[in-house]
Each structure stands twice: as structure tokens, then as C-alpha cells.
N, C-alpha and C positions, 0 to 999 in steps of 0.2 A: 384513469390509467395514464401513465406518462407517454408522451409521444416518442416515437422511435425514429432514429436516423437509419434509413436504408442505405446499404452500400456494401462494398467488398471488405468484409472483416478479415483479419489476418488468419491464415491457417496455423494451427498449433504445430510445433516441430515434431517430426517423425521420431527423432531420437531425443527424448527429454533429458536424459543424463548428459549427453554431449552438449546440448544447449546450455544447461545449468553450469557445466564445467567451463564453458567459454566465458560466461559472465563472471564466474568465480575467478578465473585467471585475470580478467580485465580489472576487477576491483582490487585484487591483490597487488597489481602493478600500480594502480592509480588511487589507492585509498587516501593517501595524504593530499594529493592534488584535488580529489573530489571534495574532501573536507574543506579545503581552502575556497574552492569555487562556490560551495553552498553558502559560505559566509560572505563572499564578495558580491554575489549577484542578487540584488533585492527582489527581482521578479521570481527567482527560484524559491527564495525564502517565503514569499507571499503564497506561492502555490502550496508549499509544504505546510504552512500554518492554516490553510483554509478549513481544516477539520477540527482545530483546537476548540472552538466554542461549543462543539457538539459532544465533546468527551464527557462521559458520566462515570463517576467512580463508585466504589472505592478501588476496584481492581481493574487495571487496564493492561491489555496486551498489545504491544506494537510489533507488527510483523514486517520484517525488512527495514529495520531502524537505521541502517547505514552507519554513519559516524555519530549517531545519537543527537543530532541537532535539535530535534523537537523535545526530547525527554526532559531536559531541565525546565521547559516551559509549562509542563503540567505535573511534574513529579512531586512538587510541594504539596499537592492536594490529593494525590493518588498513590496507591501501591502499584508500582510499575514493573512489568515483566516485558521482556523483548526477546525475539528470535531473529537471527540472520544466518545466512548460509556461509558467509565469508569471514574467515578468521581474522584477516587484517582489519576489516571494518569493525569487528567486535573489539579488537585491541584498541583501536583508535577511539571508539565510543566510550570504553571504560576509562581511558585517560581523560577524555573530555569531561566525563562525569566527576572524576576526582577533582578537577579544576573548579567545577561549579559547586561542589559540596553536596550534590544530589545523589540519591541512591536509587538503583534499579537492579533487578535480577536479569542479567543478559546471558543468553545461551546460544550456542551454535546448533541449529536444527533446521530441517526442511519444513516449509509450510505444509507439505503433504503428510508430515508425521509430527504434529505438534506434541511436545512432551508434557501435556497437561490433561487433567481429568475433564470429563464432560461438564459443561455448564458452569464454569468457574470464573468467568470474566464478565464484568458489567459493560465493558467496551472493548472491541477489537478494532485497532487502527492500522491502516496501511497507506503510506504515502509514496507515490512514485515508485512502487515496487511490484504491484500486481501484474503489470504488463510485462514483467520479467519472469513470471511464473509460467513454466511450460504447459501445465495442465490446469486450466482455469476451474473446471468443475471440482477436481480433487482439492485444489486450494480453497475454494469456496466451501466445500463440505467440511474441511477441517476447521476453518475459521468459524463456521456456524456451529460445529460440534462443541467447541470450547466456550461458546457464548451462552450466557444465561437467557432464559425466556424473558422477553421484554428488554434484552440487552441491545446495545447499539453497535452496528457495523459501519465503519467509516472508511471509505476507500477514495483516495485522491489519485488520479492517474490520467494518462493520455488515452484519448479515444477519438473517433471521428466526430466532428462537430455535428450537433443534432439538427442544426439548420442547413447543413450542407455547404456552408460558405467556403469559397476557394482558398482563402488565406489559412483558415483553420485546418482545412484538409491538407494543405501543403505542410503545415507544422506537424500534423499527426503522421503523415507519410514520412517525414524526415526522421522522426523517432522510430518508426517502423523499419526504415532502412538501417538504422543502428542496432536493430535486433528486438525492439519492443513489439509486443503482440497487442494489436488493437482488437478489443472485444466489445460486444454489446452487453454492457453491464446491466441494463434493464432486463434483458433476457435471463441472465444468471440470477438476479435478485428475485425475479418472478419464479424461477424454477425452484428456488430454495424457500419460497413462501414468505418473503419479507414484505412489510409495509415500507415503502421507500420513496425517496426523491432523488433524481439525478439532475444536476444543473451545472452549467459552465462556470468556471472560476478564473479562467485566463486563457492565454494562447489562442485568442480569436475563436474560442469555443472548443479547442482541442484538449484543454485541461479541464477535467470535470470532477466534481465530488458526487459520489454515490453514497447516500446515507440511508441506512435501513434499520428497522426495528424487528428483531426476531419475534415471531408470534408465539404466544404461550404454549401452543401445542407443537411447536417446531423443534 
């Protein structure tokens, strides 16, 4: 069993709709800036790419794809679908895909109501987005629903460092102060019956990858 970091996890917002609307307004204002920053800062790109080696095709769903930075890096070998809540990010992602010559089916939708049938994806990927979902269990339930048995769930995001180090905790709390929700991903993966590993990939342990396999009976 994976070790657990004990600590004060973030409470989920009382008003999920207002929380999502605030994030939506932010990314509408700063979608272009966000796209530039992703490409300029190597450390952010490294965090985003941490899950790429674990992707298994042929059908992949990326939840919260932002401006589509990762899609061209795996779309050549997969049938790619994506959902994001923000229309400005989707527009920018589609433009970026046109420039790269890659194809993906991108839709505007909530992670809590994914527009796909049960068990239709080999991999569900989410990078630096899960901490912006107001209801973790509902998000995990939907991502699990659309994943095939033995399919892979890959989440890269901010959390409290598992060894409790001070610098990583400060990094995590800084993201929390900006609105991100710090969750015990091991607890969620256990609850939904995954075989999984959670490990640090950066940010002094505050950036972690949670990689799980959906059990056949799940």
C-alpha cells in the first residue's frame, strides 16, 4: 500500500458552480498569456509531460487540455479526444493543432458530465487540471466510467508533498492560495478500486503523478 501524507487537505468549495465560473473567467482573460507561459517555462512543460510515457492507446481522452500543448506529442499514435470547460482555451487549442497538423476531437464539457459512453477509452489523462475540479469524487467517477477495464488513469497535479518537506508544502499552499484544491489522490484511487502508484515529479514533491489501472470488475 502506498504511504500517505497526513495533513490539512483543502475543503471543496461550497458553491461548485461559482468556483468553476471564476476559473472560467480567469482563463478567458488569460488564455493567450497562459499558452505563451506554458511554452516559455521548461519546468512547467516538464511537469505536463510527466505522464506521456504511460499513455496507452489507441483511444485517449485528455480532460482539461488547456491550450493543447500535450496533444501533438502523442496524437500521432492515438485517436485523441479532449474536453475542457473554457471556450477560449478550446479555440486556442484548435488553432495550435492546425499549426502542428495533428488531429483531435475537442469538445466543451464538464468533467462531471463527460459526453462519452461507458468504457470507451484506453487512457484518461489529466495534467494540472484535477485540482481545479470542484468536486473530486464526481470528477473521478466520470473519468472512471469512461475508462475501459484495465485502462489507465493518469493524473499530474499539485498536492501536499508525501514526505511533508517544508519547501514542497509552501509550493503546494501557494497553488492552494490561487484557488487549487489539494487532495489526497491515494484516497480517491483507493475509493474507486484502482491499482496505482503516486510519486513526486517536481516542485519539491508538490507536483505528483497518480497513475492507476482500472480493475476488470470496476
